[in-house]
MARMI-882038 format. One record per residue (C-alpha): residue number from 1; x, y, z; residue in one letter. Coordinates in pm, 1 decimal. Layout:
REM MARMI-882038
+------+----------+----------+----------+------+
| nupa |       xx |       yy |       zz | miro |
+------+----------+----------+----------+------+
|  NUM |        X |        Y |        Z |    A |
...
+------+----------+----------+----------+------+
***
This chain:
REM MARMI-882038
+------+----------+----------+----------+------+
| nupa |       xx |       yy |       zz | miro |
+------+----------+----------+----------+------+
|    1 |   2291.0 |  -3380.1 |  10358.4 |    M |
|    2 |   2340.8 |  -3697.6 |  10154.5 |    T |
|    3 |   2288.7 |  -3749.4 |   9782.1 |    V |
|    4 |   1987.0 |  -3966.1 |   9862.6 |    G |
|    5 |   1831.2 |  -3690.9 |  10073.1 |    E |
|    6 |   1882.4 |  -3441.6 |   9789.4 |    R |
|    7 |   1726.4 |  -3685.5 |   9542.2 |    I |
|    8 |   1424.0 |  -3715.5 |   9769.1 |    K |
|    9 |   1391.9 |  -3336.0 |   9798.4 |    I |
|   10 |   1423.3 |  -3291.3 |   9420.0 |    A |
|   11 |   1172.0 |  -3571.1 |   9356.7 |    R |
|   12 |    919.9 |  -3421.2 |   9597.4 |    E |
|   13 |    973.6 |  -3073.3 |   9449.4 |    S |
|   14 |    894.0 |  -3222.1 |   9108.7 |    A |
|   15 |    577.2 |  -3370.1 |   9263.8 |    K |
|   16 |    688.5 |  -3715.7 |   9158.1 |    M |
|   17 |    624.2 |  -4034.6 |   9350.9 |    S |
|   18 |    885.0 |  -4300.1 |   9412.7 |    Q |
|   19 |    680.8 |  -4528.6 |   9185.8 |    D |
|   20 |    691.9 |  -4281.9 |   8896.9 |    E |
|   21 |   1066.1 |  -4222.6 |   8930.5 |    L |
|   22 |   1124.7 |  -4597.3 |   8949.9 |    A |
|   23 |    927.5 |  -4656.6 |   8629.3 |    K |
|   24 |   1116.8 |  -4380.1 |   8446.5 |    R |
|   25 |   1445.6 |  -4540.5 |   8551.1 |    L |
|   26 |   1327.2 |  -4885.9 |   8441.5 |    G |
|   27 |   1281.4 |  -5039.2 |   8786.4 |    Y |
|   28 |    986.1 |  -5263.2 |   8870.8 |    K |
|   29 |    879.0 |  -5086.2 |   9187.1 |    D |
|   30 |    957.4 |  -4807.1 |   9430.2 |    R |
|   31 |   1172.0 |  -5016.8 |   9663.5 |    S |
|   32 |   1482.7 |  -4937.2 |   9457.2 |    S |
|   33 |   1415.5 |  -4564.0 |   9488.1 |    I |
|   34 |   1361.2 |  -4598.7 |   9861.5 |    S |
|   35 |   1699.8 |  -4771.0 |   9890.3 |    K |
|   36 |   1868.9 |  -4499.6 |   9682.3 |    I |
|   37 |   1719.6 |  -4224.5 |   9897.7 |    E |
|   38 |   1846.5 |  -4397.3 |  10213.6 |    K |
|   39 |   2185.8 |  -4509.8 |  10078.1 |    A |
|   40 |   2517.8 |  -4370.0 |  10193.8 |    P |
|   41 |   2678.2 |  -4138.4 |   9937.7 |    D |
|   42 |   2941.7 |  -4387.9 |   9829.6 |    D |
|   43 |   2679.7 |  -4642.0 |   9718.7 |    N |
|   44 |   2521.9 |  -4433.0 |   9440.5 |    I |
|   45 |   2683.2 |  -4454.0 |   9096.4 |    A |
|   46 |   2743.7 |  -4128.1 |   8911.3 |    M |
|   47 |   2570.2 |  -4268.4 |   8602.7 |    V |
|   48 |   2255.6 |  -4317.5 |   8810.1 |    L |
|   49 |   2283.2 |  -3968.5 |   8959.8 |    V |
|   50 |   2297.3 |  -3823.3 |   8606.3 |    R |
|   51 |   1988.7 |  -4019.5 |   8496.4 |    K |
|   52 |   1794.4 |  -3909.5 |   8803.0 |    I |
|   53 |   1902.2 |  -3547.7 |   8753.9 |    A |
|   54 |   1779.7 |  -3557.5 |   8392.7 |    D |
|   55 |   1442.2 |  -3697.5 |   8497.3 |    I |
|   56 |   1402.7 |  -3447.2 |   8783.1 |    L |
|   57 |   1523.0 |  -3152.1 |   8571.2 |    N |
|   58 |   1810.4 |  -3058.8 |   8800.3 |    C |
|   59 |   2186.4 |  -3074.7 |   8772.6 |    S |
|   60 |   2391.9 |  -3370.0 |   8890.8 |    P |
|   61 |   2601.1 |  -3121.3 |   9088.5 |    M |
|   62 |   2292.6 |  -3018.7 |   9288.7 |    Y |
|   63 |   2234.4 |  -3380.6 |   9382.0 |    L |
|   64 |   2599.8 |  -3435.2 |   9470.2 |    M |
+------+----------+----------+----------+------+
***
């Protein structure tokens, strides 16, 4: 399972839409979140993983 797939699972478990997560991260729309959820593991910065983990109330290690 990739980091993006885990982010998607955590986001859905938190009952959060891609739009809401995008807004909390400071993105304009959900397309950035869609790209993150589909990205290969080596394309996601650790800083971003930490921010997403904080928003989704999970640990960065879970997402990694």
